[in-house]
C-alpha positions in Angstrom: 40.4 43.3 9.1 38.3 40.7 10.8 36.6 40.0 7.5 39.8 39.9 5.5 40.5 36.3 6.6 43.9 35.1 7.4 45.6 37.5 4.9 47.5 40.6 6.1 47.2 44.0 4.4 50.5 43.4 2.6 48.9 40.5 0.8 46.0 42.6 -0.4 48.4 45.4 -1.5 50.3 42.7 -3.5 47.1 41.6 -5.0 46.1 45.1 -6.0 49.5 45.9 -7.7 49.7 42.4 -9.1 46.3 42.9 -10.7 47.5 46.1 -12.4 50.6 44.2 -13.6 48.3 41.4 -15.0 46.0 43.8 -16.8 49.0 45.5 -18.4 50.4 42.0 -19.4 47.1 40.9 -20.9 45.7 44.2 -22.4 48.8 46.4 -22.8 49.4 49.8 -21.1 46.8 51.8 -23.1 43.8 50.1 -21.5 40.6 52.2 -21.4 39.3 52.7 -17.8 36.2 50.6 -18.3 35.8 47.5 -16.2 35.1 45.4 -19.3 38.3 46.5 -21.0 40.4 45.8 -17.9 38.8 42.5 -17.0 41.0 39.4 -16.5 39.9 36.0 -15.6 40.8 34.2 -12.3 43.1 31.9 -14.3 44.8 34.9 -16.0 45.1 36.8 -12.6 46.7 33.7 -11.0 49.3 33.5 -13.7 49.9 37.2 -13.6 50.4 37.1 -9.8 52.9 34.3 -10.2 54.9 36.3 -12.7 54.6 39.4 -10.5 55.6 37.6 -7.3 58.8 36.2 -9.0 59.5 39.7 -10.5 59.1 41.4 -7.1 60.6 38.8 -4.7 62.7 36.5 -6.8 63.6 33.3 -5.0 61.9 34.6 -1.9 58.5 34.7 -3.6 57.3 31.4 -2.0 58.4 32.3 1.5 56.8 35.8 1.2 53.5 34.4 0.0 53.5 31.6 2.6 54.1 34.2 5.3 51.0 36.0 4.1 49.0 32.6 4.4 48.8 32.4 0.6 49.5 28.8 -0.2 47.6 28.2 -3.4 45.8 29.9 -6.2 42.6 29.4 -4.3 43.9 31.9 -1.8 44.1 34.5 -4.5 40.5 33.9 -5.3 39.4 34.1 -1.7 41.2 37.5 -1.5 39.6 38.8 -4.6 36.1 37.8 -3.4 36.8 39.3 0.0 37.5 42.6 -1.8 34.3 42.1 -3.9 32.3 41.5 -0.7 33.8 44.7 0.8 32.8 46.7 -2.3 36.5 47.4 -3.2 36.6 45.3 -6.4 34.1 44.1 -9.0 33.8 40.9 -11.0 31.9 40.0 -14.1 28.8 37.8 -13.8 30.8 34.8 -15.1 33.6 35.1 -12.5 33.6 32.6 -9.7 35.9 31.3 -7.0 36.3 28.0 -8.8 38.2 30.0 -11.5 41.1 30.1 -9.1 41.2 26.5 -8.0 44.5 24.6 -8.9 45.6 26.9 -11.6 49.2 25.8 -10.8 51.0 24.0 -8.0 52.6 26.5 -5.5 55.4 24.2 -4.6 56.5 24.0 -8.2 55.9 27.7 -9.0 57.6 28.9 -5.9 60.1 26.4 -4.7 61.8 27.0 -1.4 65.3 28.3 -1.8 68.0 25.8 -1.0 69.8 26.2 2.4 73.3 27.6 2.0 
């Protein structure tokens, strides 16, 4: 957990299930089990995670992600590369952390709900 950075286990679980959602979004549900067939770019993963967060949490997506210290698409990239460093995820030779930088603005993608 010390090496996981500021992100709690729930954030990594979200990333794992959000990756599966993104792979299905991009490649369909009959994807061969090979890494190459299931690969998505950092840009694609960031967009898929936005879609998945809204699907899972609705208007609370922003507050949930912020509670997990996820405040930008770069945080998704840091989490991915933390998992790569831990041997729990693989990337292609072309993948890099910069692929996750400023994919979209979190404030626009996940606006805070208006107070009632």
